[in-house]
C-alpha positions in Angstrom: 57.0 79.1 123.0 60.8 79.5 122.4 62.2 80.0 118.9 65.9 80.2 118.1 67.3 81.4 114.7 70.8 82.3 113.3 72.3 85.3 115.2 73.1 88.5 113.3 76.8 88.0 114.2 77.0 84.6 112.4 75.4 86.1 109.3 77.9 89.0 109.3 80.8 86.7 109.7 79.6 84.5 106.9 79.0 87.4 104.6 82.4 88.9 105.3 84.1 85.6 104.7 82.4 85.2 101.3 83.4 88.7 100.4 87.0 88.1 101.2 87.0 84.9 99.2 85.7 86.8 96.2 88.1 89.7 96.8 91.3 87.5 96.8 91.2 86.4 93.1 90.1 89.9 92.1 93.2 91.4 93.7 95.5 88.9 92.1 94.0 88.6 88.7 92.4 92.0 88.1 93.8 94.7 90.3 97.5 93.7 90.3 97.8 93.3 86.5 96.3 96.8 86.1 98.8 98.2 88.6 101.6 97.0 86.4 101.7 100.1 84.2 104.8 102.2 83.2 104.5 105.5 85.1 104.0 108.7 83.2 104.8 111.3 85.8 108.5 110.5 86.0 111.3 113.0 86.6 114.6 111.4 87.5 118.3 111.7 86.9 120.8 108.9 86.6 124.6 109.5 86.6 127.4 107.4 85.2 131.0 108.0 86.0 134.3 106.5 84.8 137.6 107.3 83.1 138.6 107.2 79.5 139.6 109.2 76.4 137.9 111.9 74.5 138.7 114.3 71.6 139.3 117.9 72.8 138.2 120.3 70.1 140.1 123.1 71.6 143.4 121.3 71.7 142.5 119.3 68.6 143.8 116.1 70.0 142.6 113.1 72.0 143.2 113.3 75.7 143.6 110.1 77.7 142.9 108.9 81.3 140.3 111.7 81.8 137.2 111.6 84.1 134.0 111.2 82.2 130.4 111.7 83.4 127.2 110.7 81.6 124.1 112.4 82.9 120.7 111.2 81.8 117.4 112.9 82.7 114.1 111.3 82.0 110.9 113.4 82.2 107.4 112.1 81.5 105.1 114.1 79.2 101.9 113.7 81.2 99.6 115.5 78.8 100.8 113.5 75.7 100.7 110.3 77.8 97.2 110.8 79.0 96.0 111.7 75.5 97.6 108.7 73.8 97.3 106.2 76.6 101.0 105.5 76.2 104.1 106.2 78.3 105.8 109.2 76.6 109.2 110.1 78.1 111.6 112.8 77.0 115.2 111.7 77.5 118.2 114.1 77.7 121.7 112.5 77.7 125.0 114.4 78.0 128.6 113.3 78.2 131.1 115.6 79.9 134.7 115.7 81.0 135.5 117.5 84.2 136.1 120.8 82.4 132.5 121.1 81.1 131.0 120.3 84.5 128.7 121.7 85.7 127.2 122.3 82.3 124.9 125.3 82.4 123.7 124.4 78.9 123.7 120.8 77.6 125.0 122.2 74.3 128.3 122.9 76.1 128.8 119.2 76.8 131.1 116.9 74.9 128.1 115.1 73.5 124.4 115.7 74.0 121.3 113.9 72.6 117.6 114.5 73.1 115.2 111.6 72.5 111.5 110.9 72.9 110.7 107.4 74.0 107.1 106.0 73.6 106.1 102.6 74.9 103.0 100.5 75.7 102.5 101.0 79.4 101.7 97.3 79.9 104.2 95.4 77.7 107.0 98.0 77.5 107.2 97.5 73.7 107.9 100.6 71.5 104.9 102.5 70.1 105.5 104.6 67.0 103.5 107.7 67.7 103.5 111.0 69.6 106.6 112.5 68.1 108.8 109.4 68.9 112.5 110.2 68.0 114.3 108.2 66.9 112.3 105.1 65.9 112.9 102.6 68.7 112.8 98.9 68.5 113.5 95.9 70.8 112.1 94.9 74.1 113.8 97.2 76.6 115.7 100.5 76.7 115.3 102.7 79.8 113.7 99.8 81.7 112.8 96.1 81.2 109.2 94.8 81.0 107.4 94.0 84.3 108.1 90.5 85.6 111.6 90.1 84.1 112.2 86.6 82.8 115.4 84.5 83.0 116.1 84.8 79.2 117.8 87.0 76.7 116.4 90.4 75.7 116.8 92.8 72.8 118.2 96.1 74.2 118.0 99.3 72.2 121.3 101.0 71.8 120.7 104.6 70.6 124.3 105.2 69.6 124.2 102.1 67.5 120.8 102.9 66.1 119.8 99.3 66.6 119.2 96.5 69.1 121.8 94.5 71.0 121.1 91.0 72.4 121.6 90.9 76.2 122.3 87.6 77.7 120.9 86.5 81.1 123.7 86.0 83.5 122.0 85.0 86.7 121.5 87.3 89.7 123.5 90.1 91.3 123.0 92.2 94.4 123.0 96.0 94.1 123.3 97.8 97.4 122.2 94.5 99.1 119.1 94.1 96.8 119.0 91.2 94.3 118.2 91.6 90.7 118.7 89.9 87.3 122.0 90.5 85.5 122.3 90.9 81.8 125.4 91.5 79.6 126.2 92.2 76.0 128.6 94.0 73.7 128.7 95.8 70.4 131.3 95.0 67.7 132.7 97.9 65.7 129.9 99.1 63.4 129.7 102.1 61.0 127.0 104.5 62.3 127.3 107.5 60.0 129.6 110.1 58.5 131.0 113.4 59.6 132.9 116.2 57.7 136.3 116.8 59.3 139.8 118.0 58.3 141.6 115.3 56.3 144.5 115.1 58.7 142.1 113.7 61.4 141.7 110.5 59.4 145.2 110.3 58.0 144.6 112.3 54.8 146.6 115.6 55.4 146.6 116.4 51.7 142.8 117.0 51.8 141.4 120.0 53.7 138.0 118.4 54.3 136.8 114.8 54.1 133.6 113.0 54.8 134.9 110.6 57.5 133.2 107.5 58.7 131.9 107.3 62.2 132.3 103.9 63.9 130.9 102.8 67.2 131.6 99.8 69.5 130.9 98.9 73.1 133.4 97.1 75.2 130.6 95.7 77.4 127.1 96.4 78.6 126.0 95.3 82.1 122.6 95.8 83.5 120.9 94.6 86.7 117.1 94.9 86.7 114.5 94.5 89.4 112.7 91.2 88.9 109.2 92.5 89.4 109.2 96.0 88.0 112.0 95.9 85.4 113.6 99.0 86.9 117.4 99.2 86.2 119.2 99.4 89.4 122.7 99.2 88.0 124.1 100.0 84.6 127.6 100.0 83.1 128.7 100.7 79.6 132.0 100.8 77.6 131.4 103.1 74.6 134.0 103.6 71.9 133.5 106.2 69.1 136.1 106.7 66.4 136.7 108.2 62.9 138.0 106.4 59.9 139.0 107.5 56.4 136.3 106.8 53.8 136.6 103.0 53.1 139.3 102.7 55.8 139.9 99.7 58.0 141.7 101.5 60.8 140.6 103.9 63.5 142.3 107.3 62.9 140.8 109.5 65.6 139.3 108.5 68.9 136.3 110.7 69.8 135.3 108.8 72.9 136.6 105.6 74.6 136.0 104.1 78.0 136.3 100.6 79.2 133.7 101.1 81.8 131.3 104.0 82.9 128.9 102.9 85.6 126.1 104.2 87.9 127.4 106.1 90.8 126.8 104.9 94.3 124.2 107.6 94.8 122.3 106.6 91.6 122.4 103.0 92.6 120.9 103.7 96.0 118.2 105.9 94.5 117.3 103.2 91.9 117.2 100.4 94.5 115.0 102.5 96.8 112.5 103.1 93.9 112.6 99.4 92.9 111.9 98.3 96.5 109.0 100.7 96.9 107.4 99.8 93.6 108.0 96.0 94.0 106.6 96.1 97.6 103.4 97.7 96.4 102.9 95.2 93.6 103.7 92.3 95.9 101.2 93.6 98.5 98.4 93.8 95.9 99.3 90.7 93.9 100.4 88.3 96.7 100.2 89.4 100.3 96.6 90.8 100.3 95.1 88.0 98.1 96.7 85.3 100.4 95.5 87.1 103.5 92.0 87.6 102.1 91.9 83.9 101.1 93.0 82.6 104.5 90.9 85.0 106.6 87.9 84.7 104.2 88.0 80.9 104.5 88.2 81.0 108.3 85.4 83.4 108.6 83.2 81.5 106.1 83.7 78.2 108.0 83.1 79.8 111.4 80.1 81.9 110.3 78.6 78.9 108.5 79.0 76.8 111.6 77.2 79.4 113.7 74.4 79.6 111.2 74.0 75.8 111.1 74.0 75.6 114.9 71.3 78.2 115.1 69.1 76.4 112.6 69.5 73.1 114.3 68.5 74.6 117.6 65.5 76.1 115.9 64.4 72.7 114.5 64.8 71.0 117.9 62.7 73.7 119.5 59.9 73.1 117.0 59.9 69.3 117.7 59.9 69.4 121.5 58.4 72.8 122.3 55.4 73.7 124.6 52.8 73.7 121.9 52.3 69.8 122.0 49.6 68.2 124.2 52.3 66.3 126.1 54.7 69.1 126.4 55.6 70.9 129.6 52.5 72.9 130.7 50.3 71.1 128.3 46.8 70.0 129.2 46.5 66.1 129.3 42.8 66.5 128.7 42.3 68.4 125.5 38.6 68.9 126.2 39.0 69.8 129.9 38.4 68.1 133.2 34.6 67.9 132.7 34.8 66.0 129.5 33.2 62.6 129.6 36.5 61.0 128.6 38.5 63.0 131.1 40.6 60.8 133.4 39.9 63.2 136.2 36.2 62.6 135.9 36.7 58.8 136.2 38.8 59.0 139.4 37.0 57.9 142.5 36.4 60.6 145.1 37.9 60.5 148.6 35.1 62.4 150.0 
């Protein structure tokens, strides 16, 4: 008796195919969304350079056509991030003319600010906890949300102390890598007060005066990676001035530059990081799911065909096997040659 069944190989191929078909949507709909989380172990420096004017406190006058450097360092607070489940970043920003570089102490810089930025790791929206300083608003600041859309965004401007609408302006390549371009500007806005000698704001008869600080931005340009929201290029045009109380005219320029932008080195570093992060997300969210779907479908069909073929052969073997009375090797006389009904017994002898 011969009996054929599905081979172990066909069952393995079928099982592997089904597994890959189940894995494909899990990668795309479960694993990849959970991989889109703002990192917490960051430690990076971005540098802007340009020319402009600044107020020299030693010479007590505004100098023009000077080199200006903006250095921003971002460090993630891993402990606070893990405890809160948020992305907690400490941000140090300094503005320097050539004479204060390299700055051994940020306090020696022309301007220096220290901030704590806390966001939801999935949506990039501000979260008001964990010693956040100042209170941020808007949709983006140091980065855009994941999967940047072709629309306007509200950008947080820390000098302004408020949000700035950034308009979507199409695409732009940075170091050969394409991203989404956004632009905006800030009209002159009063941001605070500062006690200064009266002559700095056109009031020489007064020794000290509580002058008004005004801020504007000639233009903001940002280019963000479409998938990760990482900023690959940034340019700003800050203008900070002093006015007399209630005055309508700028009396002293503290800082003014038409354009300060990422250096080539910073652009390359940001593009490299964007490429790496984007490639990993694409691998998990698109490439692997598609590969699993195609390969899983092929293995399922092939393995299923082998299983069906084995079962069909098994059924044919049962219908035409050697167990039947008329099958190969079967005895035509079920009761033997000596049976009264045996055809052999009825044959005439030749003897």
